N, CA, C and O atoms as CSV, one atom per row, in Angstrom:
chain,resi,resn,atom,element,x,y,z
A,1,UNK,N,N,-6.518,-109.820,-168.462
A,1,UNK,CA,C,-7.600,-109.715,-167.438
A,1,UNK,C,C,-8.607,-110.876,-167.499
A,1,UNK,O,O,-8.798,-111.484,-168.552
A,2,UNK,N,N,-9.194,-111.149,-166.452
A,2,UNK,CA,C,-10.163,-112.276,-166.389
A,2,UNK,C,C,-11.333,-112.017,-167.305
A,2,UNK,O,O,-11.773,-112.942,-167.988
A,3,UNK,N,N,-11.853,-110.827,-167.356
A,3,UNK,CA,C,-12.978,-110.554,-168.257
A,3,UNK,C,C,-12.651,-110.892,-169.701
A,3,UNK,O,O,-13.507,-111.385,-170.435
A,4,UNK,N,N,-11.376,-110.621,-170.125
A,4,UNK,CA,C,-11.074,-110.991,-171.502
A,4,UNK,C,C,-11.034,-112.461,-171.641
A,4,UNK,O,O,-11.470,-112.940,-172.688
A,5,UNK,N,N,-10.558,-113.253,-170.705
A,5,UNK,CA,C,-10.518,-114.667,-170.805
A,5,UNK,C,C,-11.903,-115.249,-170.907
A,5,UNK,O,O,-12.166,-116.153,-171.700
A,6,UNK,N,N,-12.833,-114.681,-170.040
A,6,UNK,CA,C,-14.215,-115.103,-170.001
A,6,UNK,C,C,-14.891,-114.863,-171.322
A,6,UNK,O,O,-15.713,-115.661,-171.772
A,7,UNK,N,N,-14.519,-113.703,-171.970
A,7,UNK,CA,C,-15.139,-113.259,-173.237
A,7,UNK,C,C,-14.692,-114.094,-174.393
A,7,UNK,O,O,-15.342,-114.106,-175.438
A,8,UNK,N,N,-13.591,-114.797,-174.233
A,8,UNK,CA,C,-13.119,-115.746,-175.313
A,8,UNK,C,C,-13.816,-117.055,-175.301
A,8,UNK,O,O,-13.769,-117.791,-176.287
A,9,UNK,N,N,-14.486,-117.387,-174.178
A,9,UNK,CA,C,-15.146,-118.675,-174.040
A,9,UNK,C,C,-16.064,-118.985,-175.235
A,9,UNK,O,O,-15.911,-120.038,-175.854
A,10,UNK,N,N,-17.039,-118.074,-175.586
A,10,UNK,CA,C,-17.890,-118.413,-176.708
A,10,UNK,C,C,-17.177,-118.644,-178.042
A,10,UNK,O,O,-17.578,-119.490,-178.841
A,11,UNK,N,N,-16.097,-117.861,-178.263
A,11,UNK,CA,C,-15.326,-118.094,-179.500
A,11,UNK,C,C,-14.696,-119.561,-179.482
A,11,UNK,O,O,-14.810,-120.310,-180.452
A,12,UNK,N,N,-14.060,-119.902,-178.373
A,12,UNK,CA,C,-13.477,-121.216,-178.253
A,12,UNK,C,C,-14.556,-122.278,-178.427
A,12,UNK,O,O,-14.386,-123.207,-179.217
A,13,UNK,N,N,-15.593,-122.161,-177.746
A,13,UNK,CA,C,-16.758,-123.050,-177.878
A,13,UNK,C,C,-17.265,-123.136,-179.276
A,13,UNK,O,O,-17.634,-124.230,-179.703
A,14,UNK,N,N,-17.310,-122.109,-179.997
A,14,UNK,CA,C,-17.811,-122.118,-181.362
A,14,UNK,C,C,-16.916,-123.036,-182.257
A,14,UNK,O,O,-17.363,-123.622,-183.243
A,15,UNK,N,N,-15.633,-123.116,-181.841
A,15,UNK,CA,C,-14.707,-123.939,-182.662
A,15,UNK,C,C,-14.860,-125.419,-182.367
A,15,UNK,O,O,-14.110,-126.230,-182.910
A,16,UNK,N,N,-15.805,-125.792,-181.526
A,16,UNK,CA,C,-15.947,-127.118,-181.182
A,16,UNK,C,C,-17.179,-127.698,-181.883
A,16,UNK,O,O,-17.846,-127.044,-182.685
A,17,UNK,N,N,-17.440,-128.950,-181.539
A,17,UNK,CA,C,-18.654,-129.548,-182.166
A,17,UNK,C,C,-19.926,-129.453,-181.232
A,17,UNK,O,O,-20.860,-130.238,-181.403
A,18,UNK,N,N,-19.956,-128.574,-180.331
A,18,UNK,CA,C,-21.125,-128.252,-179.529
A,18,UNK,C,C,-22.312,-127.937,-180.373
A,18,UNK,O,O,-22.231,-127.261,-181.399
A,19,UNK,N,N,-23.432,-128.454,-179.905
A,19,UNK,CA,C,-24.709,-127.998,-180.659
A,19,UNK,C,C,-25.039,-126.677,-180.245
A,19,UNK,O,O,-24.579,-126.166,-179.224
A,20,UNK,N,N,-25.907,-126.065,-181.098
A,20,UNK,CA,C,-26.306,-124.698,-180.791
A,20,UNK,C,C,-27.050,-124.659,-179.450
A,20,UNK,O,O,-26.913,-123.696,-178.695
A,21,UNK,N,N,-27.822,-125.680,-179.160
A,21,UNK,CA,C,-28.522,-125.819,-177.897
A,21,UNK,C,C,-27.536,-125.785,-176.727
A,21,UNK,O,O,-27.874,-125.215,-175.689
A,22,UNK,N,N,-26.400,-126.335,-176.830
A,22,UNK,CA,C,-25.369,-126.362,-175.798
A,22,UNK,C,C,-24.641,-125.016,-175.777
A,22,UNK,O,O,-24.386,-124.443,-174.718
A,23,UNK,N,N,-24.318,-124.533,-176.967
A,23,UNK,CA,C,-23.531,-123.315,-177.118
A,23,UNK,C,C,-24.206,-122.009,-176.534
A,23,UNK,O,O,-23.601,-121.219,-175.809
A,24,UNK,N,N,-25.518,-121.867,-176.926
A,24,UNK,CA,C,-26.172,-120.550,-176.500
A,24,UNK,C,C,-26.212,-120.246,-175.033
A,24,UNK,O,O,-25.973,-119.092,-174.678
A,25,UNK,N,N,-26.495,-121.186,-174.133
A,25,UNK,CA,C,-26.469,-120.944,-172.735
A,25,UNK,C,C,-25.042,-120.639,-172.198
A,25,UNK,O,O,-24.875,-119.818,-171.296
A,26,UNK,N,N,-24.023,-121.318,-172.772
A,26,UNK,CA,C,-22.673,-121.047,-172.474
A,26,UNK,C,C,-22.278,-119.590,-172.868
A,26,UNK,O,O,-21.661,-118.860,-172.092
A,27,UNK,N,N,-22.657,-119.220,-174.084
A,27,UNK,CA,C,-22.409,-117.874,-174.584
A,27,UNK,C,C,-23.135,-116.849,-173.729
A,27,UNK,O,O,-22.552,-115.808,-173.424
A,28,UNK,N,N,-24.370,-117.088,-173.329
A,28,UNK,CA,C,-25.064,-116.069,-172.509
A,28,UNK,C,C,-24.424,-115.862,-171.275
A,28,UNK,O,O,-24.228,-114.726,-170.845
A,29,UNK,N,N,-24.014,-117.095,-170.549
A,29,UNK,CA,C,-23.402,-117.002,-169.216
A,29,UNK,C,C,-22.058,-116.225,-169.313
A,29,UNK,O,O,-21.780,-115.328,-168.516
A,30,UNK,N,N,-21.265,-116.597,-170.289
A,30,UNK,CA,C,-19.962,-115.902,-170.489
A,30,UNK,C,C,-20.081,-114.426,-170.722
A,30,UNK,O,O,-19.323,-113.629,-170.169
A,31,UNK,N,N,-21.053,-114.061,-171.559
A,31,UNK,CA,C,-21.164,-112.592,-171.867
A,31,UNK,C,C,-21.647,-111.843,-170.608
A,31,UNK,O,O,-21.173,-110.743,-170.322
A,32,UNK,N,N,-22.579,-112.433,-169.869
A,32,UNK,CA,C,-23.077,-111.686,-168.664
A,32,UNK,C,C,-21.891,-111.672,-167.603
A,32,UNK,O,O,-21.668,-110.639,-166.972
A,33,UNK,N,N,-21.188,-112.737,-167.422
A,33,UNK,CA,C,-20.094,-112.698,-166.454
A,33,UNK,C,C,-18.997,-111.721,-166.916
A,33,UNK,O,O,-18.439,-110.988,-166.099
A,34,UNK,N,N,-18.703,-111.710,-168.162
A,34,UNK,CA,C,-17.708,-110.758,-168.722
A,34,UNK,C,C,-18.102,-109.323,-168.478
A,34,UNK,O,O,-17.290,-108.498,-168.057
A,35,UNK,N,N,-19.290,-109.052,-168.731
A,35,UNK,CA,C,-19.915,-107.749,-168.556
A,35,UNK,C,C,-19.826,-107.324,-167.031
A,35,UNK,O,O,-19.495,-106.182,-166.713
A,36,UNK,N,N,-20.127,-108.263,-166.146
A,36,UNK,CA,C,-20.167,-107.972,-164.717
A,36,UNK,C,C,-18.729,-107.750,-164.248
A,36,UNK,O,O,-18.469,-106.896,-163.400
A,37,UNK,N,N,-17.817,-108.510,-164.796
A,37,UNK,CA,C,-16.382,-108.449,-164.393
A,37,UNK,C,C,-15.785,-107.066,-164.805
A,37,UNK,O,O,-15.046,-106.440,-164.046
A,38,UNK,N,N,-16.135,-106.631,-166.015
A,38,UNK,CA,C,-15.687,-105.311,-166.456
A,38,UNK,C,C,-16.278,-104.235,-165.585
A,38,UNK,O,O,-15.581,-103.272,-165.264
A,39,UNK,N,N,-17.605,-104.356,-165.161
A,39,UNK,CA,C,-18.183,-103.335,-164.363
A,39,UNK,C,C,-17.551,-103.281,-162.915
A,39,UNK,O,O,-17.474,-102.236,-162.268
A,40,UNK,N,N,-17.133,-104.441,-162.498
A,40,UNK,CA,C,-16.492,-104.568,-161.180
A,40,UNK,C,C,-15.025,-104.360,-161.234
A,40,UNK,O,O,-14.306,-104.553,-160.254
A,41,UNK,N,N,-14.555,-103.936,-162.469
A,41,UNK,CA,C,-13.082,-103.716,-162.689
A,41,UNK,C,C,-12.271,-104.944,-162.381
A,41,UNK,O,O,-11.211,-104.846,-161.763
A,42,UNK,N,N,-12.757,-106.128,-162.807
A,42,UNK,CA,C,-12.187,-107.362,-162.701
A,42,UNK,C,C,-11.916,-107.787,-161.308
A,42,UNK,O,O,-10.978,-108.538,-161.042
A,43,UNK,N,N,-12.757,-107.299,-160.384
A,43,UNK,CA,C,-12.740,-107.694,-159.003
A,43,UNK,C,C,-13.596,-108.918,-158.782
A,43,UNK,O,O,-14.776,-108.913,-159.131
A,44,UNK,N,N,-13.014,-110.005,-158.192
A,44,UNK,CA,C,-13.843,-111.198,-158.019
A,44,UNK,C,C,-14.588,-111.073,-156.635
A,44,UNK,O,O,-14.149,-111.502,-155.568
A,45,UNK,N,N,-15.724,-110.450,-156.815
A,45,UNK,CA,C,-16.610,-110.394,-155.619
A,45,UNK,C,C,-17.113,-111.723,-155.352
A,45,UNK,O,O,-16.977,-112.576,-156.229
A,46,UNK,N,N,-17.705,-112.029,-154.205
A,46,UNK,CA,C,-18.248,-113.397,-153.885
A,46,UNK,C,C,-19.236,-113.703,-154.954
A,46,UNK,O,O,-19.146,-114.813,-155.479
A,47,UNK,N,N,-20.087,-112.956,-155.321
A,47,UNK,CA,C,-21.149,-113.328,-156.248
A,47,UNK,C,C,-20.579,-113.649,-157.641
A,47,UNK,O,O,-20.950,-114.622,-158.298
A,48,UNK,N,N,-19.634,-112.747,-158.052
A,48,UNK,CA,C,-18.958,-113.011,-159.377
A,48,UNK,C,C,-18.116,-114.275,-159.364
A,48,UNK,O,O,-18.090,-115.010,-160.351
A,49,UNK,N,N,-17.464,-114.524,-158.322
A,49,UNK,CA,C,-16.636,-115.770,-158.159
A,49,UNK,C,C,-17.543,-116.973,-158.200
A,49,UNK,O,O,-17.238,-117.981,-158.837
A,50,UNK,N,N,-18.735,-116.850,-157.469
A,50,UNK,CA,C,-19.678,-118.043,-157.598
A,50,UNK,C,C,-20.057,-118.367,-158.982
A,50,UNK,O,O,-20.068,-119.522,-159.409
A,51,UNK,N,N,-20.401,-117.221,-159.752
A,51,UNK,CA,C,-20.858,-117.423,-161.094
A,51,UNK,C,C,-19.746,-117.897,-162.003
A,51,UNK,O,O,-20.026,-118.640,-162.944
A,52,UNK,N,N,-18.491,-117.510,-161.777
A,52,UNK,CA,C,-17.397,-117.943,-162.518
A,52,UNK,C,C,-17.197,-119.476,-162.274
A,52,UNK,O,O,-16.969,-120.232,-163.219
A,53,UNK,N,N,-17.282,-119.889,-161.059
A,53,UNK,CA,C,-17.259,-121.349,-160.742
A,53,UNK,C,C,-18.322,-122.068,-161.465
A,53,UNK,O,O,-18.060,-123.096,-162.090
A,54,UNK,N,N,-19.541,-121.565,-161.406
A,54,UNK,CA,C,-20.675,-122.184,-162.099
A,54,UNK,C,C,-20.420,-122.287,-163.584
A,54,UNK,O,O,-20.749,-123.304,-164.194
A,55,UNK,N,N,-19.809,-121.204,-164.217
A,55,UNK,CA,C,-19.457,-121.329,-165.618
A,55,UNK,C,C,-18.512,-122.387,-165.929
A,55,UNK,O,O,-18.662,-123.102,-166.920
A,56,UNK,N,N,-17.459,-122.522,-165.046
A,56,UNK,CA,C,-16.442,-123.530,-165.190
A,56,UNK,C,C,-17.074,-125.010,-165.127
A,56,UNK,O,O,-16.712,-125.917,-165.876
A,57,UNK,N,N,-18.027,-125.131,-164.173
A,57,UNK,CA,C,-18.708,-126.405,-164.062
A,57,UNK,C,C,-19.616,-126.632,-165.304
A,57,UNK,O,O,-19.776,-127.771,-165.743
A,58,UNK,N,N,-20.141,-125.675,-165.804
A,58,UNK,CA,C,-20.978,-125.872,-167.117
A,58,UNK,C,C,-19.990,-126.314,-168.197
A,58,UNK,O,O,-20.257,-127.285,-168.904
A,59,UNK,N,N,-18.915,-125.659,-168.334
A,59,UNK,CA,C,-17.917,-126.051,-169.334
A,59,UNK,C,C,-17.462,-127.537,-169.207
A,59,UNK,O,O,-17.359,-128.311,-170.158
A,60,UNK,N,N,-17.195,-127.840,-167.845
A,60,UNK,CA,C,-16.768,-129.269,-167.621
A,60,UNK,C,C,-17.908,-130.276,-168.019
A,60,UNK,O,O,-17.641,-131.354,-168.552
A,61,UNK,N,N,-19.089,-129.905,-167.759
A,61,UNK,CA,C,-20.230,-130.862,-168.133
A,61,UNK,C,C,-20.350,-130.966,-169.691
A,61,UNK,O,O,-20.605,-132.041,-170.233
A,62,UNK,N,N,-20.157,-129.817,-170.382
A,62,UNK,CA,C,-20.201,-129.968,-171.799
A,62,UNK,C,C,-19.119,-130.768,-172.380
A,62,UNK,O,O,-19.334,-131.622,-173.240
A,63,UNK,N,N,-17.887,-130.480,-171.888
A,63,UNK,CA,C,-16.698,-131.209,-172.359
A,63,UNK,C,C,-16.818,-132.723,-172.154
A,63,UNK,O,O,-16.362,-133.524,-172.970
A,64,UNK,N,N,-17.420,-133.062,-171.085
A,64,UNK,CA,C,-17.580,-134.461,-170.737
A,64,UNK,C,C,-18.543,-135.174,-171.715
A,64,UNK,O,O,-18.459,-136.383,-171.932
A,65,UNK,N,N,-19.508,-134.327,-172.327
A,65,UNK,CA,C,-20.483,-134.919,-173.171
A,65,UNK,C,C,-19.998,-134.874,-174.621
A,65,UNK,O,O,-20.627,-135.506,-175.470
A,66,UNK,N,N,-18.941,-134.179,-174.946
A,66,UNK,CA,C,-18.446,-134.044,-176.313
A,66,UNK,C,C,-17.796,-135.387,-176.751
A,66,UNK,O,O,-17.153,-136.076,-175.959
A,67,UNK,N,N,-17.991,-135.719,-178.027
A,67,UNK,CA,C,-17.328,-136.899,-178.529
A,67,UNK,C,C,-15.835,-136.784,-178.556
A,67,UNK,O,O,-15.268,-135.737,-178.868
A,68,UNK,N,N,-15.200,-137.909,-178.214
A,68,UNK,CA,C,-13.750,-137.830,-178.220
A,68,UNK,C,C,-13.219,-137.833,-179.668
A,68,UNK,O,O,-13.799,-138.403,-180.592
A,69,UNK,N,N,-12.063,-137.146,-179.786
A,69,UNK,CA,C,-11.392,-137.010,-180.986
A,69,UNK,C,C,-10.773,-138.386,-181.374
A,69,UNK,O,O,-9.950,-138.908,-180.621
A,70,UNK,N,N,-11.133,-138.946,-182.468
A,70,UNK,CA,C,-10.623,-140.246,-182.880
A,70,UNK,C,C,-9.120,-140.262,-183.125
A,70,UNK,O,O,-8.510,-141.331,-183.122
A,71,UNK,N,N,-8.528,-139.126,-183.332
A,71,UNK,CA,C,-7.091,-139.057,-183.598
A,71,UNK,C,C,-6.201,-139.203,-182.413
A,71,UNK,O,O,-4.984,-139.353,-182.519
A,72,UNK,N,N,-6.907,-139.149,-181.164
A,72,UNK,CA,C,-6.108,-139.224,-179.940
A,72,UNK,C,C,-6.073,-140.574,-179.355
A,72,UNK,O,O,-5.437,-140.782,-178.322
């Protein structure tokens, strides 16, 4: 379910080299979205879809700022 995937975002982010300053807003957004998805029984209402897109954009911005892995 999509709420499960969203709830994994903080765990995945924690395994990166994101700073706490970057990680906390991502964690907060993912937890709120996951909660709302569960409450809506994983229905992508327009407002939930909009917030999911915003979370994806937030992730993209953080990934773009992360240092590249020197092994690649």
